[in-house]
Each structure stands twice: as structure tokens, then as C-alpha cells.
C-alpha positions as CSV (number, residue, x, y, z in Angstrom):
1,M,-43.0,7.6,14.2
2,K,-40.2,8.8,11.8
3,R,-39.0,5.3,11.3
4,N,-42.5,4.1,10.5
5,R,-42.8,7.0,7.9
6,V,-39.5,6.3,6.2
7,M,-40.9,2.5,6.1
8,A,-43.9,3.6,4.5
9,A,-42.2,5.7,1.8
10,V,-40.0,2.8,0.9
11,M,-43.0,0.2,0.7
12,A,-44.7,2.8,-1.7
13,A,-41.6,3.0,-3.8
14,V,-41.4,-0.8,-4.0
15,M,-45.1,-1.0,-4.9
16,L,-44.6,1.6,-7.7
17,L,-41.7,-0.8,-9.0
18,S,-43.7,-3.9,-8.9
19,I,-46.5,-2.6,-11.0
20,V,-44.2,-1.5,-13.6
21,A,-42.1,-4.6,-13.6
22,G,-45.4,-6.6,-13.4
23,G,-47.1,-5.0,-16.2
24,S,-44.0,-5.5,-18.4
25,T,-43.6,-9.1,-17.3
26,A,-47.4,-9.8,-18.0
27,A,-47.0,-8.2,-21.4
28,A,-44.0,-10.7,-22.0
29,I,-45.7,-14.2,-21.1
30,P,-46.7,-16.1,-24.3
31,K,-50.4,-17.0,-24.4
32,T,-49.6,-20.5,-24.7
33,E,-48.3,-20.7,-21.1
34,Q,-51.3,-18.2,-19.6
35,N,-54.0,-20.7,-21.1
36,S,-51.9,-24.1,-21.1
37,E,-54.9,-25.9,-19.6
38,G,-57.6,-24.3,-21.9
39,K,-60.7,-22.6,-21.0
40,G,-62.4,-23.5,-17.6
41,A,-59.3,-25.9,-16.6
42,D,-58.5,-25.9,-13.0
43,K,-55.2,-24.6,-12.1
44,V,-53.4,-27.8,-11.8
45,T,-49.8,-29.1,-12.4
46,W,-49.5,-32.3,-14.6
47,P,-46.1,-34.3,-14.3
48,S,-43.4,-33.6,-16.8
49,G,-42.1,-36.5,-18.5
50,P,-38.6,-37.3,-19.8
51,N,-36.8,-34.6,-21.8
52,K,-37.8,-34.8,-25.5
53,R,-34.6,-33.9,-26.9
54,K,-33.1,-37.1,-24.8
55,L,-35.1,-39.5,-26.9
56,S,-34.2,-41.2,-29.9
57,S,-37.3,-41.4,-31.3
58,D,-39.0,-38.7,-33.6
59,S,-42.3,-39.2,-32.1
60,A,-43.7,-41.1,-28.8
61,I,-46.9,-41.5,-26.6
62,V,-47.7,-43.2,-23.4
63,M,-51.4,-44.0,-23.0
64,E,-53.3,-45.6,-20.1
65,L,-55.5,-48.6,-21.5
66,S,-58.8,-48.4,-19.3
67,T,-59.4,-44.5,-19.6
68,G,-57.2,-43.5,-22.8
69,L,-55.8,-40.7,-21.0
70,V,-52.4,-39.5,-22.6
71,L,-49.7,-39.4,-20.0
72,Y,-46.6,-38.2,-22.3
73,Q,-46.5,-37.0,-25.9
74,K,-44.2,-36.0,-28.4
75,N,-44.9,-35.1,-32.0
76,V,-48.1,-37.6,-31.8
77,H,-49.8,-36.3,-34.5
78,K,-46.7,-36.4,-37.0
79,K,-47.2,-39.0,-39.9
80,H,-44.8,-41.9,-40.0
81,Y,-44.4,-45.3,-41.7
82,P,-45.4,-47.8,-39.3
83,A,-43.5,-50.8,-40.3
84,S,-44.5,-54.2,-39.0
85,I,-46.5,-52.6,-36.0
86,T,-49.3,-52.3,-38.5
87,K,-49.5,-56.2,-37.9
88,I,-51.4,-55.3,-34.4
89,L,-54.4,-54.1,-36.6
90,T,-54.2,-57.3,-38.9
91,A,-54.1,-59.8,-35.7
92,M,-57.0,-57.8,-34.0
93,L,-59.2,-57.9,-37.3
94,T,-58.4,-61.8,-37.5
95,A,-59.1,-62.5,-33.7
96,E,-62.5,-60.6,-34.1
97,N,-63.5,-62.1,-37.2
98,C,-62.4,-65.8,-37.0
99,A,-62.2,-68.7,-34.4
100,N,-58.8,-70.0,-33.0
101,N,-59.6,-73.3,-34.9
102,E,-60.3,-72.1,-38.2
103,V,-57.9,-73.3,-40.8
104,V,-56.2,-71.1,-43.4
105,T,-55.2,-72.6,-46.7
106,F,-52.3,-70.5,-48.0
107,S,-52.3,-69.7,-51.8
108,Q,-49.5,-69.1,-54.1
109,A,-50.1,-65.5,-54.2
110,A,-50.2,-65.2,-50.4
111,A,-47.1,-67.5,-50.0
112,Y,-45.0,-65.6,-52.4
113,G,-46.4,-62.3,-52.6
114,I,-43.7,-60.8,-50.3
115,E,-40.5,-58.9,-50.9
116,R,-37.3,-60.9,-50.9
117,G,-35.5,-60.7,-47.2
118,S,-38.6,-59.8,-45.6
119,S,-39.9,-61.5,-42.4
120,T,-41.4,-64.7,-43.0
121,I,-42.0,-68.3,-41.5
122,F,-41.3,-69.9,-45.1
123,T,-45.0,-70.8,-45.5
124,E,-45.6,-72.9,-48.6
125,P,-48.3,-72.8,-51.1
126,G,-51.2,-75.2,-49.9
127,E,-49.9,-75.1,-46.2
128,K,-52.5,-75.1,-43.7
129,L,-52.4,-73.3,-40.6
130,T,-54.9,-72.6,-38.0
131,I,-56.1,-69.1,-37.0
132,E,-54.2,-69.4,-33.7
133,Q,-51.0,-70.5,-35.2
134,C,-51.3,-67.5,-37.6
135,L,-51.7,-65.0,-34.7
136,Y,-48.5,-66.4,-33.3
137,A,-46.8,-66.2,-36.5
138,I,-47.7,-62.7,-37.1
139,M,-47.0,-61.3,-33.5
140,L,-44.1,-63.1,-32.6
141,Q,-42.1,-63.9,-36.0
142,S,-43.8,-61.0,-38.0
143,A,-44.4,-63.1,-40.9
144,N,-45.4,-61.0,-43.8
145,E,-47.1,-63.7,-46.0
146,V,-49.0,-64.8,-43.1
147,C,-50.9,-61.4,-42.9
148,L,-51.7,-62.0,-46.6
149,G,-53.2,-65.5,-45.9
150,V,-55.4,-64.4,-43.3
151,G,-56.5,-61.3,-45.2
152,E,-57.5,-63.3,-48.2
153,H,-59.2,-65.9,-45.7
154,I,-61.3,-63.3,-43.9
155,S,-62.3,-60.9,-46.8
156,G,-61.5,-63.0,-49.9
157,S,-58.9,-60.6,-51.3
158,I,-56.0,-58.3,-50.0
159,S,-57.7,-55.1,-51.3
160,K,-60.9,-55.9,-49.5
161,F,-59.3,-56.8,-46.4
162,V,-57.4,-53.4,-46.6
163,D,-60.4,-51.6,-46.9
164,L,-61.8,-53.5,-43.7
165,M,-58.7,-52.1,-42.0
166,N,-59.1,-48.6,-43.3
167,K,-62.8,-48.9,-42.2
168,R,-62.2,-49.8,-38.9
169,V,-59.6,-47.2,-38.4
170,K,-62.4,-44.6,-39.4
171,A,-64.8,-46.2,-36.7
172,L,-62.0,-45.4,-34.2
173,G,-62.2,-41.8,-35.1
174,L,-58.6,-41.8,-36.3
175,K,-57.5,-39.1,-38.8
176,D,-53.9,-39.4,-39.4
177,T,-53.8,-42.9,-40.5
178,H,-54.4,-44.8,-43.8
179,F,-53.2,-48.3,-44.6
180,N,-52.5,-49.9,-48.0
181,N,-51.4,-53.6,-47.1
182,P,-51.9,-55.8,-44.1
183,N,-48.2,-56.1,-43.3
184,G,-46.7,-52.7,-43.1
185,L,-44.3,-52.8,-46.1
186,P,-43.2,-49.4,-47.2
187,D,-45.9,-47.6,-49.3
188,P,-46.5,-43.8,-49.8
189,K,-50.0,-44.5,-49.1
190,H,-49.5,-46.4,-45.7
191,Y,-48.9,-44.3,-42.9
192,T,-49.9,-43.5,-39.3
193,S,-49.2,-41.5,-36.1
194,A,-47.9,-42.2,-32.7
195,Y,-51.5,-41.4,-31.4
196,D,-53.5,-43.2,-33.9
197,M,-51.3,-46.3,-33.4
198,A,-51.8,-46.0,-29.5
199,V,-55.6,-45.8,-29.9
200,I,-55.2,-49.0,-32.1
201,A,-53.1,-50.9,-29.8
202,R,-55.6,-50.0,-27.0
203,E,-58.5,-51.4,-28.8
204,A,-56.4,-54.7,-29.7
205,M,-56.0,-55.4,-26.0
206,K,-59.7,-55.6,-25.5
207,N,-59.7,-58.7,-27.3
208,T,-58.5,-61.7,-24.9
209,T,-57.0,-63.8,-27.8
210,F,-54.9,-60.9,-28.8
211,R,-54.0,-60.4,-25.3
212,K,-52.8,-63.8,-24.8
213,V,-50.8,-64.2,-28.1
214,T,-48.8,-60.7,-27.6
215,A,-47.6,-61.8,-24.3
216,T,-46.1,-65.0,-25.2
217,R,-42.4,-65.4,-25.1
218,R,-41.9,-68.3,-27.1
219,Y,-44.2,-70.5,-28.8
220,I,-43.4,-74.2,-30.3
221,M,-45.0,-74.4,-33.7
222,P,-46.3,-77.8,-34.2
223,K,-46.0,-79.8,-37.7
224,T,-47.8,-78.8,-40.6
225,N,-48.6,-80.6,-43.8
226,K,-45.6,-78.8,-45.5
227,H,-43.2,-78.6,-42.4
228,K,-42.5,-82.1,-40.8
229,E,-40.7,-80.6,-37.7
230,E,-41.5,-78.4,-35.0
231,R,-40.2,-74.9,-34.8
232,P,-39.7,-72.8,-31.8
233,W,-40.6,-69.0,-32.3
234,D,-39.2,-66.6,-30.0
235,N,-40.7,-63.1,-29.7
236,H,-38.7,-60.6,-31.2
237,H,-39.6,-57.9,-28.7
238,Q,-36.5,-57.6,-26.5
239,M,-38.4,-56.1,-23.3
240,I,-40.6,-59.3,-23.4
241,N,-38.0,-62.0,-24.4
242,G,-34.3,-60.6,-24.3
243,Y,-32.8,-63.4,-26.2
244,E,-30.6,-61.0,-28.1
245,H,-30.3,-58.0,-25.5
246,P,-31.0,-59.3,-22.1
247,K,-30.5,-56.0,-20.5
248,Y,-33.5,-54.4,-22.0
249,E,-36.1,-57.1,-20.5
250,Y,-38.6,-55.2,-18.6
251,K,-40.3,-57.1,-15.8
252,Y,-43.7,-55.3,-16.1
253,C,-44.0,-55.8,-19.9
254,I,-47.0,-57.8,-21.1
255,G,-46.9,-57.7,-24.8
256,G,-46.0,-55.6,-27.8
257,K,-44.8,-55.7,-31.3
258,T,-41.6,-54.5,-33.0
259,G,-41.2,-52.9,-36.4
260,Y,-38.4,-51.8,-38.8
261,T,-37.8,-50.8,-42.4
262,H,-35.3,-48.6,-43.9
263,A,-38.0,-45.8,-44.5
264,A,-39.8,-46.2,-41.3
265,G,-36.8,-46.8,-39.1
266,N,-37.2,-48.5,-35.8
267,T,-40.9,-48.5,-34.5
268,L,-42.0,-50.3,-31.2
269,V,-45.4,-50.8,-29.3
270,T,-45.1,-52.0,-25.8
271,Y,-47.6,-52.9,-23.0
272,A,-46.8,-52.8,-19.6
273,E,-48.9,-53.6,-16.4
274,K,-48.0,-52.4,-12.6
275,N,-50.2,-52.1,-9.6
276,G,-53.3,-52.5,-11.8
277,M,-52.7,-50.0,-14.2
278,E,-52.0,-51.0,-17.9
279,L,-50.2,-48.6,-20.0
280,V,-49.1,-48.7,-23.9
281,C,-46.1,-46.9,-25.3
282,V,-45.8,-46.2,-29.1
283,I,-42.3,-45.3,-30.5
284,M,-41.8,-44.3,-34.1
285,K,-38.6,-43.6,-36.0
286,A,-36.1,-44.4,-33.3
287,K,-32.7,-45.9,-33.3
288,G,-32.3,-49.6,-32.9
289,P,-29.9,-51.3,-30.2
290,K,-27.2,-51.8,-32.6
291,Q,-26.9,-47.9,-32.8
292,G,-26.0,-47.7,-29.2
293,E,-28.1,-45.7,-26.8
294,P,-30.5,-44.0,-26.5
295,N,-32.5,-46.4,-28.5
296,E,-36.1,-47.5,-28.9
297,Y,-35.9,-49.7,-25.9
298,T,-34.4,-47.1,-23.6
299,D,-36.8,-44.5,-25.0
300,T,-39.8,-47.1,-23.9
301,T,-38.4,-48.1,-20.6
302,S,-37.8,-44.3,-19.4
303,L,-41.5,-43.4,-20.6
304,L,-43.1,-46.4,-19.0
305,N,-41.3,-45.8,-15.6
306,F,-42.4,-42.2,-15.7
307,G,-46.3,-43.1,-16.2
308,F,-45.8,-45.7,-13.2
309,E,-44.0,-43.4,-10.9
310,K,-46.4,-40.4,-11.7
311,Y,-49.7,-41.6,-12.1
312,Q,-52.2,-43.8,-10.2
313,K,-55.2,-45.5,-11.1
314,Y,-58.6,-45.6,-9.0
315,A,-61.5,-48.1,-9.3
316,V,-64.8,-46.5,-9.7
317,D,-68.0,-48.3,-8.7
318,E,-71.4,-47.5,-7.6
319,D,-70.5,-46.4,-4.2
320,S,-68.2,-43.7,-5.4
321,S,-70.6,-42.6,-8.3
322,D,-73.7,-40.7,-8.3
323,I,-75.7,-42.8,-10.6
324,N,-78.1,-44.4,-8.0
325,K,-78.4,-41.2,-5.8
326,D,-80.4,-39.1,-8.1
327,L,-82.5,-41.7,-9.8
328,F,-82.8,-44.8,-7.8
329,N,-82.5,-44.1,-4.3
330,N,-85.7,-42.4,-3.3
331,Y,-88.4,-44.4,-4.8
332,D,-89.8,-48.3,-4.2
333,S,-87.7,-50.8,-2.6
334,F,-86.6,-52.3,-5.8
335,F,-84.8,-49.0,-6.9
336,D,-82.5,-49.2,-3.8
337,V,-78.7,-49.6,-4.7
338,G,-78.4,-53.0,-3.5
339,N,-81.4,-54.3,-6.0
340,S,-80.9,-51.7,-8.5
341,P,-80.4,-53.0,-12.1
342,V,-78.4,-50.1,-12.8
343,H,-74.5,-50.3,-12.4
344,L,-71.4,-49.2,-14.2
345,S,-69.5,-51.2,-16.8
346,S,-66.9,-53.6,-15.6
347,E,-63.8,-51.5,-16.5
348,S,-64.6,-48.2,-14.6
349,S,-61.6,-46.4,-13.6
350,V,-60.0,-43.0,-13.2
351,V,-56.2,-42.3,-13.4
352,L,-55.0,-39.0,-11.7
353,P,-51.3,-37.7,-10.8
354,K,-50.2,-39.2,-7.7
355,G,-51.2,-37.3,-4.6
356,V,-54.4,-36.1,-6.1
357,K,-57.6,-37.6,-4.6
358,L,-60.4,-39.1,-6.5
359,S,-62.7,-36.5,-5.1
360,Q,-60.7,-34.0,-6.7
361,A,-62.0,-35.0,-10.1
362,K,-65.2,-33.6,-11.4
363,Q,-68.1,-36.2,-12.1
364,K,-70.8,-35.7,-14.8
365,V,-73.5,-38.2,-15.1
366,F,-75.6,-38.0,-18.5
367,Y,-78.5,-40.1,-18.9
368,H,-80.3,-41.2,-22.4
369,D,-84.0,-40.8,-22.5
370,N,-86.3,-43.1,-24.8
371,V,-84.3,-46.2,-24.1
372,S,-85.9,-49.3,-25.4
373,L,-84.8,-52.0,-22.8
374,Q,-83.8,-55.3,-24.3
375,A,-83.2,-58.3,-22.5
376,G,-79.5,-58.1,-21.1
377,D,-77.3,-55.1,-20.4
378,N,-78.7,-51.9,-21.8
379,V,-76.4,-48.4,-21.9
380,I,-78.8,-45.7,-20.5
381,G,-76.0,-43.3,-19.6
382,H,-72.6,-42.3,-19.3
383,V,-70.3,-41.1,-16.4
384,T,-67.3,-38.9,-17.3
385,Y,-64.5,-37.7,-14.9
386,T,-62.4,-34.6,-15.7
387,Y,-59.4,-32.9,-13.7
388,G,-57.6,-30.0,-15.0
389,G,-59.5,-29.9,-18.1
390,K,-58.8,-33.4,-19.2
391,T,-60.9,-36.4,-19.3
392,V,-59.3,-38.8,-16.7
393,G,-62.0,-41.6,-17.0
394,S,-65.3,-42.6,-18.4
395,T,-67.8,-45.4,-18.4
396,D,-71.2,-46.4,-19.2
397,I,-74.1,-46.9,-17.1
398,L,-76.0,-50.1,-17.9
399,Y,-79.3,-51.5,-17.0
400,T,-79.6,-55.2,-16.8
401,K,-82.8,-56.6,-17.8
402,A,-83.6,-60.4,-17.2
403,E,-85.1,-62.4,-20.0
404,N,-87.5,-64.3,-17.6
405,D,-88.4,-60.9,-15.7
406,M,-89.1,-58.5,-18.4
407,D,-91.4,-56.2,-16.5
408,S,-89.9,-56.5,-12.8
409,H,-88.2,-53.2,-13.2
410,L,-89.3,-49.9,-14.6
411,D,-93.0,-50.6,-15.6
412,S,-95.0,-47.6,-17.1
413,A,-95.8,-45.8,-14.0
414,S,-92.1,-46.2,-12.7
415,R,-90.7,-45.3,-16.0
416,A,-92.6,-42.1,-16.0
417,I,-91.3,-41.2,-12.6
418,V,-87.9,-41.7,-13.7
419,D,-88.3,-39.9,-17.1
420,N,-89.6,-37.0,-15.1
421,E,-86.5,-37.1,-12.7
422,I,-84.3,-37.3,-15.9
423,Q,-85.9,-34.4,-17.5
424,Q,-85.5,-32.3,-14.2
425,L,-81.8,-33.3,-13.9
426,K,-81.3,-32.1,-17.5
427,D,-83.3,-28.9,-17.0
428,S,-81.0,-28.2,-13.7
429,E,-77.9,-29.2,-16.0
430,Q,-79.0,-26.6,-18.7
431,K,-79.5,-23.9,-16.5
432,D,-76.1,-24.6,-14.7
433,R,-74.8,-24.4,-18.3
434,K,-76.3,-21.1,-19.1
435,K,-75.1,-19.6,-16.0
436,A,-71.6,-21.1,-16.8
437,N,-71.7,-19.6,-20.5
438,I,-72.8,-16.3,-19.3
439,W,-70.0,-16.0,-16.7
440,R,-67.5,-17.4,-19.4
441,K,-68.6,-14.6,-21.8
442,V,-68.4,-11.9,-19.3
443,K,-64.9,-13.1,-18.3
444,S,-63.8,-13.5,-22.0
445,T,-65.1,-10.3,-22.8
446,A,-63.1,-8.6,-19.8
447,V,-60.1,-10.6,-20.6
448,G,-60.1,-9.4,-24.0
449,F,-60.7,-6.0,-23.1
450,F,-57.7,-5.8,-20.8
451,K,-55.3,-7.6,-23.5
452,I,-55.5,-4.7,-25.4
453,K,-52.2,-2.8,-25.3
454,A,-53.8,0.8,-25.2
455,V,-55.8,-0.2,-22.0
456,Q,-53.1,-1.8,-20.4
457,I,-50.8,1.5,-20.7
458,V,-53.7,3.6,-19.5
459,F,-54.2,1.4,-16.5
460,L,-50.7,1.0,-15.8
461,A,-50.3,4.8,-16.1
462,L,-53.1,5.5,-13.7
463,A,-51.8,2.8,-11.3
464,A,-48.3,4.7,-11.3
465,A,-49.8,8.0,-10.8
466,I,-51.9,6.9,-7.7
467,V,-48.6,5.3,-6.3
468,I,-46.7,8.4,-6.9
469,F,-49.3,10.7,-5.4
470,L,-49.3,8.6,-2.3
471,L,-45.5,8.4,-2.2
472,V,-45.4,12.3,-2.4
473,C,-48.0,12.6,0.4
474,L,-46.1,10.3,2.5
475,L,-42.8,12.0,1.8
476,R,-44.1,15.5,2.7
477,R,-44.7,14.3,6.3
478,V,-41.5,12.4,6.6
479,E,-38.2,13.9,7.7
480,L,-35.6,12.2,5.9
481,P,-32.7,11.2,8.1
482,K,-29.2,12.8,6.9
483,F,-26.8,10.2,5.8
484,T,-24.0,12.8,5.3
485,R,-20.7,12.0,7.6
486,R,-20.6,14.5,10.5
487,R,-17.6,16.8,10.6
488,R,-15.6,16.6,13.8
489,R,-14.8,19.9,15.2
490,R,-12.2,20.6,17.7
491,S,-13.4,22.3,21.1
492,R,-11.5,25.3,22.1
493,G,-12.1,27.2,25.6
494,G,-14.7,25.0,26.4
495,Y,-16.9,25.7,23.6
496,R,-17.7,23.9,20.5
497,S,-17.6,26.9,18.0
498,R,-16.4,30.4,17.7
499,Q,-19.9,31.9,17.5
500,G,-20.8,29.9,20.7
501,R,-17.9,31.7,22.5
502,R,-19.0,35.1,21.2
503,Q,-22.6,34.5,22.4
504,Y,-21.5,33.4,25.9
505,A,-19.5,36.5,26.1
506,R,-22.2,38.7,25.3
507,R,-24.6,37.1,27.9
508,T,-21.9,37.4,30.6
509,R,-21.3,41.1,30.2
510,G,-25.1,41.9,29.9
511,G,-24.9,43.5,26.5
512,Y,-26.5,40.5,24.5
513,G,-28.2,41.8,21.6
514,D,-27.5,45.4,22.3
515,V,-25.0,46.6,19.5
516,S,-24.8,50.4,20.4
517,Q,-23.5,49.8,23.8
518,K,-19.6,49.7,23.8
519,R,-17.6,48.4,26.5
520,K,-15.4,51.1,28.4
521,T,-12.3,49.0,29.0
522,R,-10.4,46.4,26.9
523,R,-10.8,42.9,27.8
524,N,-7.5,41.3,29.0
525,V,-7.2,37.6,29.8
526,S,-3.6,37.5,30.7
527,R,-2.4,36.2,33.8
528,H,0.1,39.0,34.3
529,Y,-2.4,41.6,33.7
530,E,-2.7,44.0,37.0
531,K,-5.8,45.4,37.6
532,K,-5.9,49.1,38.9
533,A,-8.5,51.6,39.8
534,P,-9.8,53.5,36.9
535,N,-9.7,56.8,38.2
536,V,-6.2,56.9,39.5
537,K,-4.5,60.3,38.7
538,K,-1.1,60.2,36.8
539,S,2.1,61.0,38.7
540,R,3.7,64.3,37.8
541,K,7.2,62.7,36.8
542,N,5.3,60.9,34.1
543,R,3.3,63.8,32.7
544,G,5.6,64.9,29.9
545,V,5.3,61.1,28.3
546,R,2.3,60.6,26.3
547,Y,0.5,57.2,26.5
548,H,-2.6,55.8,25.0
549,K,-5.5,56.3,27.2
550,N,-6.2,52.5,27.6
551,H,-2.4,51.9,28.1
552,K,-1.8,49.6,31.1
553,K,1.3,48.8,32.7
554,T,2.6,45.4,32.4
555,R,5.8,43.5,33.4
556,E,6.8,42.9,29.6
557,S,10.3,44.3,28.9
558,F,8.9,46.5,25.9
559,G,6.5,48.2,28.4
560,K,3.4,47.5,26.4
561,N,0.7,44.9,26.8
562,F,1.0,41.9,24.9
563,F,-2.7,41.8,23.8
564,D,-2.3,45.4,22.4
565,F,-0.7,44.0,19.3
């Protein structure tokens, strides 16, 4: 029992110390670490990438192409000169606005409108190249004059083509980018960020012509009206074709673009694919291979390996989505999943950290009402997947309507039923959203109240007082053990102390506790003591000698009892 009380007292003391220490620790934690995932985010742990200090690049990003999920970031919104990676947007606009067999005739302004010493294929005024040949010249040889030629061919002038570039940047929702030329030569008004460049690179890979050109290791340029010999063009990207630095070749690389100016440093965009997941890595203002390691290629390799090792891609189809469950399973036969005209877009996927199941991602389905259906695919909704406060996947809900069967699906009566169901879903979602908002307000109010230092001090003092009170109550009932060292005493005469011997003596003579009673004879424990009768009369011969009344005759030579001294 005593042991249990002692343990309870110790635990109470530990609780007091933990409360005090916990309060001080909570006050010392930065807000950025407490709310690292944002409001309403699940408590999840995202993989941490390579150490930012060990990268040679000033800015870097890794983005998954199908979802746009950012897997790694370092100064992603810091503005830099892009150099020749600008040509990704130039090539994308060229592939979107022209056919591959269109012929571009180069003007003198385009052929000679570049700086001396910049990248070129030595195009002559009046030389004719197809759009396909121009794309290979731009992406493999980084030909600056070819960018000017295609700009004039598409928009009529370089300035109008630059306006087209900036218009497309604005359409993509990019805020850290402004272009002032189509080839990336240094200009104070020509800048971008790693994030914006990753978004542009992701958009470019949606074009099949661009995807083919950027993945080419080597291209043989045919004869032209100005050049009478074939010319081999190697891709300058060493992770695609390591003709200068073979050790940097990357077997998963499927495309990219290099860039360099003195002002921009080394810039690099790299595409890679592994196990069905495609990534794009953007490096800005990094060191080059001639400067040793780390450099732009080692940074890119480590970042891409991190993305492939720590993340995985899930394909999403109608079976794993709720798009048909709420609207199209409970009506007529033509609303069944198998016969439903509703389906997801072709590229529907979710990217999650490895070890996380698809079911752990939250799915939200949004439907658009008042959609006028046309022949072909019609976007009638959107599906979004979130995990840990981040969007990890999204896709469109499509309704395919055949030209020869315009009214086979969703006639007026069926449309009314569907619209009613959509409204019910929206009402239910709105109620859930209101409840979530109320709870969020209550939670934020409580959190804000407890973040006040005065309130924290008061509650900490109350908690400490309660623990101290419990500790005192327990200690009053606890007999604490004595931890002092016991002193060993010598035992004499069979007893442990002098007081014990005295008490024993009093008990044996029957006078214990009666101090007034005096013993009649002196105690003598000598072995030479001879006891005589107390009433024996003294002999006459000794009558003249006076002895003490208690004198006893002993055998000592001096005639007195040894114990009288």
C-alpha cells in the first residue's frame, strides 16, 4: 500500500512537470509548423526531398504532368531570366498554330536579327524550311533565328508574336512571367519563375508534335535551297543524348530543353517517365557540367529519382468514381453505367505518396446545370481529389452525344429528373458546407482564444494548482521512506542500548515505574561476591572498627568491594 502511494506521488509530480514543460514548448513552436498543411487539412506527412542547400540551382521544381501536383519546390516563385527554355513556349505555339508541312521563308531581319555568337543553324535570307524542320532546329539546336522566322510566319511580326506568347501566359494563370522575345536572349522585361515554367512545359507536352520533337536524340536535316548538304543535329540535352557527358544520360528521360546565358546562368527543363508517371523538372540559375558537381544535371537526376521513389500514380475510371452512382444508376436502363453517355476524360489520374491508398483521397463531384448539349463531348461536371489539403488529381465529366441520335439521351422529362437530382445534391452539399463553416468558425474562435498569452498563463496556473493540490492530498496519506543510512550500534550485555538494559532491570526487580521505591542493598554482579545473611550480628572483635553499613567482605587484598569505587 505504501509503495502504491509513493508511486502515485511520483506520477503526480511528473504530471506537474509535464504540464509546465508542455505549456512552454507549445508557446515556443512556430505557427508555420503548427499549421503546415493549412486549414482543414488532414494530419499527413508528405515526403521530404533532397536538401535544398546541396542543390546548385537557385530555384527548382518537380511537377507531375497529368495532375499538376508539385512534388518538390525551392524558390519556385522567384523570378529569373529563362534563357533558351523560353523556346518551349515558342515551339508549343508553333505546333498549335501551324501544320508540319507548312513552309517558312526566312526574311533578312529574321536570319540576321540575332546576336553574334548565339545559337544558330546559319539560316540564310530566303531559305525555306518546313514547320517540322523549324521545330527540330528550335528544340535540338536552340536556333535563335528560327524562332524569329516562325514568329513572323505565325503573327506577321516579332512584336505580335510576343503578344501572343504573353496572352497564352495570362490564359494559363501565370503571374511571375513576362516575355519580350521568342528566343530568350537577355532582356530586363523577359523573366519567369520555376513554377510558371513548369506549367508552360506541362501544357506543351499535351501537343503530340511537340512531344515527338522534344524526345528526339538526333535529327538529320535534309538539304534546303540554301544548304546543299544534309546536317546532323544532336539534342543538346545531355540527359537525352550524352554525346558530351555520357555519365549524365538518364534512361527515363523523354525530352527537355537546355538554356544558358551569362545573366541567366544554366537553366534546364527535363521530362521523364517511369511506371506510367510523367514528371517535369525545372532548374534555374544553376552551375554547368564544366563547373563540376553539383550542377544542373545532378540536381535534376536527384529530384526526378525522389519523385519516382516517393510517389505513385493511380488511374481513375468510372468504377472508382461516383459520377454515375448519384445520377445515372437509379433511373431508366439507358442511365446504367454500361450504357451511360457520361464518362471521365481520357487522362484521369491521382498521384499520392507511396503507401497511401486511393481510398484515402477525398473525392468531390461538381455538376454544371443548364448545359446546352451539342454533338460530341460536353463537359457537364468536374471531379477533384484532395489529400492532406492538396489537390492530387482532377478531371472533367464528359457527356458524349452522337450526331445521329440527338435525343436518345436526356429528353425533357429525363433532364428534369436529372436537374432535380443535381439540385438535391447541391442543396445537400450546401448544408454540409454550412455545418463545416460553423464548426470551422467555432474552432477558429476557440483556437484564437487559447492563443492569447494571458489565457494560456491562467490555464497553466490553474492546472498547476490542481496538480499541486492532488499532490499534497496524496502526500498527507503517504509515509515516505527514510533513505538515511542506519547507524550500527554495538550490543552489550545482550541488549541493543543502555536504555533497554535499564528498562529490563526495572522490570526484573518489580519496581518498574515506581521511582520512590529504593532498593535496600547495592547490586553487585561480581563473581567473587559472597552473599551473607542480612541480619547477622557483628562479632565483638570487630566492634571497634567502623565500616560502612553496606560494606561487604570480599577477597580483595585492600579489603573493599571492587564495585564501591
